[in-house]
N, CA and C atoms as a LAMMPS dump frame, in Angstrom:
ITEM: TIMESTEP
0
ITEM: NUMBER OF ATOMS
357
ITEM: BOX BOUNDS ff ff ff
-5.0000000000000000e+02 5.0000000000000000e+02
-5.0000000000000000e+02 5.0000000000000000e+02
-5.0000000000000000e+02 5.0000000000000000e+02
ITEM: ATOMS id mol type element x y z
1 1 1 N 328.502 -161.526 -271.267
2 1 2 C 328.539 -160.331 -272.085
3 1 3 C 329.811 -159.539 -271.79
4 2 1 N 330.151 -159.41 -270.522
5 2 2 C 331.355 -158.67 -270.13
6 2 3 C 332.592 -159.28 -270.781
7 3 1 N 332.714 -160.593 -270.7
8 3 2 C 333.866 -161.276 -271.293
9 3 3 C 333.9 -161.073 -272.809
10 4 1 N 332.745 -161.111 -273.432
11 4 2 C 332.664 -160.92 -274.877
12 4 3 C 333.125 -159.509 -275.262
13 5 1 N 332.669 -158.51 -274.517
14 5 2 C 333.073 -157.127 -274.8
15 5 3 C 334.573 -156.967 -274.612
16 6 1 N 335.116 -157.533 -273.537
17 6 2 C 336.559 -157.443 -273.308
18 6 3 C 337.348 -158.09 -274.442
19 7 1 N 336.871 -159.227 -274.917
20 7 2 C 337.536 -159.904 -276.036
21 7 3 C 337.504 -159.012 -277.276
22 8 1 N 336.375 -158.403 -277.558
23 8 2 C 336.266 -157.512 -278.719
24 8 3 C 337.201 -156.317 -278.589
25 9 1 N 337.283 -155.766 -277.39
26 9 2 C 338.186 -154.633 -277.164
27 9 3 C 339.624 -155.045 -277.423
28 10 1 N 340.03 -156.207 -276.883
29 10 2 C 341.405 -156.688 -277.108
30 10 3 C 341.672 -156.919 -278.585
31 11 1 N 340.712 -157.504 -279.289
32 11 2 C 340.889 -157.792 -280.706
33 11 3 C 341.043 -156.518 -281.54
34 12 1 N 340.383 -155.473 -281.125
35 12 2 C 340.428 -154.238 -281.894
36 12 3 C 341.469 -153.261 -281.384
37 13 1 N 342.202 -153.665 -280.358
38 13 2 C 343.316 -152.867 -279.875
39 13 3 C 342.93 -151.536 -279.254
40 14 1 N 341.719 -151.403 -278.775
41 14 2 C 341.29 -150.153 -278.157
42 14 3 C 341.797 -150.112 -276.726
43 15 1 N 342.457 -149.026 -276.358
44 15 2 C 342.999 -148.919 -275.009
45 15 3 C 341.987 -148.27 -274.062
46 16 1 N 342.321 -148.24 -272.775
47 16 2 C 341.417 -147.699 -271.761
48 16 3 C 341.109 -146.221 -272.005
49 17 1 N 342.091 -145.467 -272.444
50 17 2 C 341.869 -144.042 -272.686
51 17 3 C 340.844 -143.832 -273.792
52 18 1 N 340.935 -144.639 -274.832
53 18 2 C 339.971 -144.516 -275.927
54 18 3 C 338.571 -144.894 -275.457
55 19 1 N 338.483 -145.948 -274.639
56 19 2 C 337.174 -146.346 -274.119
57 19 3 C 336.602 -145.267 -273.207
58 20 1 N 337.435 -144.658 -272.382
59 20 2 C 336.982 -143.586 -271.497
60 20 3 C 336.486 -142.396 -272.321
61 21 1 N 337.211 -142.084 -273.403
62 21 2 C 336.796 -140.983 -274.273
63 21 3 C 335.439 -141.284 -274.898
64 22 1 N 335.271 -142.517 -275.408
65 22 2 C 333.997 -142.902 -276.012
66 22 3 C 332.865 -142.86 -274.996
67 23 1 N 333.121 -143.338 -273.776
68 23 2 C 332.1 -143.298 -272.729
69 23 3 C 331.74 -141.861 -272.398
70 24 1 N 332.741 -140.996 -272.337
71 24 2 C 332.49 -139.577 -272.077
72 24 3 C 331.666 -138.931 -273.174
73 25 1 N 331.978 -139.271 -274.424
74 25 2 C 331.216 -138.734 -275.55
75 25 3 C 329.775 -139.213 -275.501
76 26 1 N 329.57 -140.487 -275.15
77 26 2 C 328.215 -141.019 -275.052
78 26 3 C 327.437 -140.322 -273.946
79 27 1 N 328.089 -140.093 -272.793
80 27 2 C 327.43 -139.408 -271.679
81 27 3 C 327.086 -137.974 -272.058
82 28 1 N 327.986 -137.317 -272.768
83 28 2 C 327.744 -135.933 -273.204
84 28 3 C 326.575 -135.883 -274.183
85 29 1 N 326.519 -136.816 -275.105
86 29 2 C 325.409 -136.867 -276.059
87 29 3 C 324.095 -137.116 -275.343
88 30 1 N 324.13 -137.961 -274.304
89 30 2 C 322.939 -138.25 -273.516
90 30 3 C 322.459 -136.995 -272.794
91 31 1 N 323.387 -136.238 -272.221
92 31 2 C 323.037 -134.982 -271.543
93 31 3 C 322.413 -134.004 -272.531
94 32 1 N 323.002 -133.89 -273.709
95 32 2 C 322.486 -132.977 -274.719
96 32 3 C 321.088 -133.388 -275.17
97 33 1 N 320.87 -134.693 -275.328
98 33 2 C 319.557 -135.179 -275.756
99 33 3 C 318.505 -134.837 -274.715
100 34 1 N 318.827 -135.024 -273.438
101 34 2 C 317.88 -134.685 -272.379
102 34 3 C 317.634 -133.19 -272.308
103 35 1 N 318.703 -132.411 -272.371
104 35 2 C 318.587 -130.954 -272.277
105 35 3 C 317.841 -130.367 -273.474
106 36 1 N 317.871 -131.047 -274.599
107 36 2 C 317.219 -130.509 -275.794
108 36 3 C 315.702 -130.416 -275.642
109 37 1 N 315.125 -131.099 -274.665
110 37 2 C 313.682 -131.04 -274.45
111 37 3 C 313.252 -129.851 -273.602
112 38 1 N 314.172 -129.26 -272.86
113 38 2 C 313.817 -128.151 -271.975
114 38 3 C 313.263 -126.987 -272.807
115 39 1 N 312.138 -126.453 -272.385
116 39 2 C 311.405 -125.346 -273.022
117 39 3 C 310.67 -125.747 -274.303
118 40 1 N 310.716 -127.015 -274.678
119 40 2 C 309.935 -127.471 -275.838
120 40 3 C 308.525 -127.816 -275.388
121 41 1 N 307.612 -127.745 -276.325
122 41 2 C 306.23 -128.143 -276.038
123 41 3 C 306.019 -129.589 -276.45
124 42 1 N 305.266 -130.279 -275.621
125 42 2 C 304.804 -131.636 -275.912
126 42 3 C 303.297 -131.582 -275.725
127 43 1 N 302.575 -131.547 -276.824
128 43 2 C 301.126 -131.37 -276.734
129 43 3 C 300.796 -130.037 -276.087
130 44 1 N 299.983 -130.082 -275.036
131 44 2 C 299.577 -128.864 -274.322
132 44 3 C 300.6 -128.404 -273.295
133 45 1 N 301.689 -129.121 -273.155
134 45 2 C 302.617 -128.901 -272.051
135 45 3 C 303.962 -128.368 -272.524
136 46 1 N 304.595 -127.555 -271.662
137 46 2 C 305.943 -127.048 -271.923
138 46 3 C 306.877 -127.692 -270.908
139 47 1 N 307.934 -128.319 -271.39
140 47 2 C 308.904 -128.999 -270.533
141 47 3 C 309.718 -127.943 -269.792
142 48 1 N 309.79 -128.085 -268.451
143 48 2 C 310.504 -127.097 -267.632
144 48 3 C 311.806 -127.623 -267.052
145 49 1 N 311.991 -128.935 -267.028
146 49 2 C 313.223 -129.487 -266.484
147 49 3 C 313.196 -131 -266.49
148 50 1 N 314.338 -131.576 -266.219
149 50 2 C 314.436 -133.034 -266.162
150 50 3 C 314.197 -133.487 -264.725
151 51 1 N 313.371 -134.507 -264.565
152 51 2 C 313.081 -135.061 -263.24
153 51 3 C 313.897 -136.323 -262.981
154 52 1 N 314.252 -137.045 -264.038
155 52 2 C 315.024 -138.267 -263.875
156 52 3 C 315.219 -138.95 -265.209
157 53 1 N 315.97 -140.059 -265.155
158 53 2 C 316.194 -140.835 -266.378
159 53 3 C 316.505 -142.267 -265.996
160 54 1 N 316.231 -143.135 -266.939
161 54 2 C 316.529 -144.547 -266.756
162 54 3 C 317.158 -145.079 -268.027
163 55 1 N 317.222 -146.385 -268.137
164 55 2 C 317.85 -146.997 -269.29
165 55 3 C 317.097 -146.781 -270.585
166 56 1 N 315.77 -146.641 -270.515
167 56 2 C 314.956 -146.507 -271.715
168 56 3 C 314.402 -145.11 -271.938
169 57 1 N 314.342 -144.301 -270.886
170 57 2 C 313.581 -143.075 -271.026
171 57 3 C 314.094 -141.944 -270.142
172 58 1 N 313.585 -140.757 -270.454
173 58 2 C 313.767 -139.563 -269.636
174 58 3 C 312.408 -139.249 -269.023
175 59 1 N 312.4 -138.654 -267.838
176 59 2 C 311.178 -138.129 -267.238
177 59 3 C 311.409 -136.643 -267.016
178 60 1 N 310.482 -135.853 -267.532
179 60 2 C 310.6 -134.398 -267.449
180 60 3 C 309.458 -133.807 -266.634
181 61 1 N 309.749 -132.693 -265.957
182 61 2 C 308.722 -131.867 -265.35
183 61 3 C 308.178 -130.97 -266.455
184 62 1 N 306.877 -130.741 -266.424
185 62 2 C 306.268 -129.875 -267.432
186 62 3 C 305.065 -129.163 -266.829
187 63 1 N 304.659 -128.091 -267.478
188 63 2 C 303.478 -127.34 -267.062
189 63 3 C 302.541 -127.193 -268.251
190 64 1 N 301.256 -127.149 -267.925
191 64 2 C 300.28 -126.909 -268.987
192 64 3 C 300.522 -125.506 -269.517
193 65 1 N 300.542 -125.366 -270.838
194 65 2 C 300.989 -124.119 -271.454
195 65 3 C 300.012 -123.627 -272.521
196 66 1 N 298.731 -123.935 -272.335
197 66 2 C 297.758 -123.488 -273.332
198 66 3 C 296.815 -122.42 -272.797
199 67 1 N 297.06 -121.941 -271.563
200 67 2 C 296.256 -120.873 -270.998
201 67 3 C 294.912 -121.298 -270.433
202 68 1 N 294.561 -122.56 -270.555
203 68 2 C 293.269 -123.032 -270.054
204 68 3 C 293.241 -123.08 -268.532
205 69 1 N 294.257 -123.652 -267.922
206 69 2 C 294.379 -123.729 -266.466
207 69 3 C 295.79 -124.134 -266.117
208 70 1 N 296.149 -123.973 -264.846
209 70 2 C 297.496 -124.314 -264.384
210 70 3 C 297.548 -125.788 -263.994
211 71 1 N 298.583 -126.469 -264.436
212 71 2 C 298.756 -127.884 -264.097
213 71 3 C 300.218 -128.251 -264.272
214 72 1 N 300.734 -128.996 -263.297
215 72 2 C 302.081 -129.538 -263.397
216 72 3 C 301.976 -131.028 -263.657
217 73 1 N 302.834 -131.528 -264.54
218 73 2 C 302.801 -132.945 -264.905
219 73 3 C 304.227 -133.47 -265.057
220 74 1 N 304.312 -134.765 -265.172
221 74 2 C 305.557 -135.427 -265.556
222 74 3 C 305.327 -136.043 -266.928
223 75 1 N 306.314 -135.919 -267.785
224 75 2 C 306.238 -136.499 -269.132
225 75 3 C 307.403 -137.454 -269.289
226 76 1 N 307.082 -138.684 -269.675
227 76 2 C 308.107 -139.706 -269.88
228 76 3 C 308.282 -139.907 -271.378
229 77 1 N 309.519 -139.754 -271.843
230 77 2 C 309.836 -139.902 -273.262
231 77 3 C 310.93 -140.94 -273.437
232 78 1 N 310.794 -141.761 -274.454
233 78 2 C 311.832 -142.732 -274.758
234 78 3 C 313.11 -142.024 -275.181
235 79 1 N 314.226 -142.63 -274.828
236 79 2 C 315.526 -142.088 -275.242
237 79 3 C 315.673 -142.228 -276.758
238 80 1 N 316.446 -141.344 -277.373
239 80 2 C 316.709 -141.484 -278.808
240 80 3 C 317.352 -142.843 -279.084
241 81 1 N 316.959 -143.451 -280.156
242 81 2 C 317.555 -144.727 -280.537
243 81 3 C 316.868 -145.945 -279.961
244 82 1 N 315.888 -145.76 -279.072
245 82 2 C 315.163 -146.909 -278.531
246 82 3 C 314.109 -147.288 -279.572
247 83 1 N 314.485 -148.224 -280.415
248 83 2 C 313.586 -148.617 -281.505
249 83 3 C 313.308 -150.111 -281.523
250 84 1 N 313.93 -150.852 -280.619
251 84 2 C 313.721 -152.292 -280.566
252 84 3 C 312.249 -152.593 -280.287
253 85 1 N 311.711 -153.539 -281.032
254 85 2 C 310.32 -153.925 -280.832
255 85 3 C 310.026 -154.36 -279.408
256 86 1 N 310.95 -155.104 -278.808
257 86 2 C 310.756 -155.584 -277.438
258 86 3 C 310.758 -154.424 -276.444
259 87 1 N 311.642 -153.449 -276.65
260 87 2 C 311.702 -152.304 -275.738
261 87 3 C 310.469 -151.421 -275.881
262 88 1 N 310.03 -151.214 -277.102
263 88 2 C 308.814 -150.432 -277.317
264 88 3 C 307.609 -151.13 -276.698
265 89 1 N 307.547 -152.448 -276.844
266 89 2 C 306.437 -153.212 -276.248
267 89 3 C 306.454 -153.078 -274.728
268 90 1 N 307.636 -153.105 -274.143
269 90 2 C 307.761 -152.944 -272.685
270 90 3 C 307.272 -151.562 -272.251
271 91 1 N 307.648 -150.536 -272.986
272 91 2 C 307.222 -149.173 -272.679
273 91 3 C 305.705 -149.051 -272.778
274 92 1 N 305.115 -149.61 -273.828
275 92 2 C 303.662 -149.543 -274.002
276 92 3 C 302.936 -150.36 -272.93
277 93 1 N 303.497 -151.488 -272.528
278 93 2 C 302.885 -152.289 -271.46
279 93 3 C 302.89 -151.511 -270.143
280 94 1 N 304.002 -150.825 -269.875
281 94 2 C 304.075 -149.999 -268.661
282 94 3 C 303.003 -148.913 -268.696
283 95 1 N 302.835 -148.299 -269.837
284 95 2 C 301.825 -147.243 -269.992
285 95 3 C 300.414 -147.794 -269.77
286 96 1 N 300.124 -148.946 -270.369
287 96 2 C 298.801 -149.548 -270.192
288 96 3 C 298.541 -149.907 -268.729
289 97 1 N 299.553 -150.446 -268.051
290 97 2 C 299.405 -150.825 -266.658
291 97 3 C 299.169 -149.593 -265.789
292 98 1 N 299.957 -148.541 -265.982
293 98 2 C 299.798 -147.326 -265.195
294 98 3 C 298.416 -146.717 -265.406
295 99 1 N 297.886 -146.807 -266.61
296 99 2 C 296.567 -146.238 -266.905
297 99 3 C 295.46 -146.923 -266.11
298 100 1 N 295.676 -148.153 -265.656
299 100 2 C 294.642 -148.875 -264.91
300 100 3 C 294.718 -148.641 -263.402
301 101 1 N 295.794 -148.019 -262.928
302 101 2 C 295.994 -147.853 -261.492
303 101 3 C 295.371 -146.558 -260.986
304 102 1 N 294.817 -146.634 -259.78
305 102 2 C 294.239 -145.451 -259.148
306 102 3 C 294.517 -145.541 -257.658
307 103 1 N 295.462 -144.738 -257.189
308 103 2 C 295.853 -144.749 -255.782
309 103 3 C 296.479 -143.397 -255.47
310 104 1 N 296.249 -142.847 -254.269
311 104 2 C 296.804 -141.525 -253.958
312 104 3 C 298.329 -141.457 -253.981
313 105 1 N 299.014 -142.582 -253.84
314 105 2 C 300.478 -142.59 -253.827
315 105 3 C 301.094 -143.018 -255.155
316 106 1 N 300.29 -143.097 -256.195
317 106 2 C 300.772 -143.456 -257.532
318 106 3 C 300.395 -142.329 -258.481
319 107 1 N 301.324 -141.929 -259.328
320 107 2 C 301.048 -140.865 -260.292
321 107 3 C 299.829 -141.22 -261.129
322 108 1 N 298.966 -140.257 -261.333
323 108 2 C 297.766 -140.443 -262.151
324 108 3 C 298.142 -140.316 -263.625
325 109 1 N 297.761 -141.3 -264.41
326 109 2 C 298.066 -141.3 -265.838
327 109 3 C 297.066 -140.407 -266.57
328 110 1 N 297.565 -139.435 -267.341
329 110 2 C 296.685 -138.521 -268.058
330 110 3 C 296.499 -138.906 -269.517
331 111 1 N 297.584 -139.236 -270.196
332 111 2 C 297.503 -139.455 -271.631
333 111 3 C 298.768 -140.145 -272.125
334 112 1 N 298.72 -140.686 -273.305
335 112 2 C 299.876 -141.303 -273.923
336 112 3 C 299.812 -141.128 -275.417
337 113 1 N 300.939 -141.213 -276.057
338 113 2 C 300.97 -141.079 -277.5
339 113 3 C 302.358 -140.737 -277.971
340 114 1 N 302.421 -140.057 -279.089
341 114 2 C 303.699 -139.678 -279.69
342 114 3 C 303.709 -138.182 -279.943
343 115 1 N 304.915 -137.603 -279.918
344 115 2 C 305.067 -136.201 -280.235
345 115 3 C 304.874 -136 -281.74
346 116 1 N 304.803 -134.745 -282.146
347 116 2 C 304.623 -134.446 -283.575
348 116 3 C 305.759 -135.001 -284.42
349 117 1 N 306.971 -135.102 -283.828
350 117 2 C 308.116 -135.626 -284.577
351 117 3 C 308.355 -137.117 -284.335
352 118 1 N 307.359 -137.818 -283.786
353 118 2 C 307.415 -139.262 -283.686
354 118 3 C 308.07 -139.844 -282.452
355 119 1 N 308.417 -139.019 -281.462
356 119 2 C 309.015 -139.536 -280.217
357 119 3 C 307.909 -140.087 -279.346
């Protein structure tokens, strides 16, 4: 894959500065996408900050925000653009597996689904 990408770059005459600029723009867009969830509600929860991120998803800290009781949770959301059937299947398999686990050192799975806007 690396060799293929390098060949494509050479063929299209893109220099290192242009690639660095594109990488910077992609990183900036990624930061903005993650930050856009802060203070938004996801179901009963309000996102308070980012806890981490991986290749497919963001993990956010959130608090229950419906006045019923106090609770802190983690919410995992797919990154924008993750629409591949194989990647979605992997995400759903992870969710199903986590839902079956019960151990004091493993996060307890509460719920799964999609946001109102389809994330």
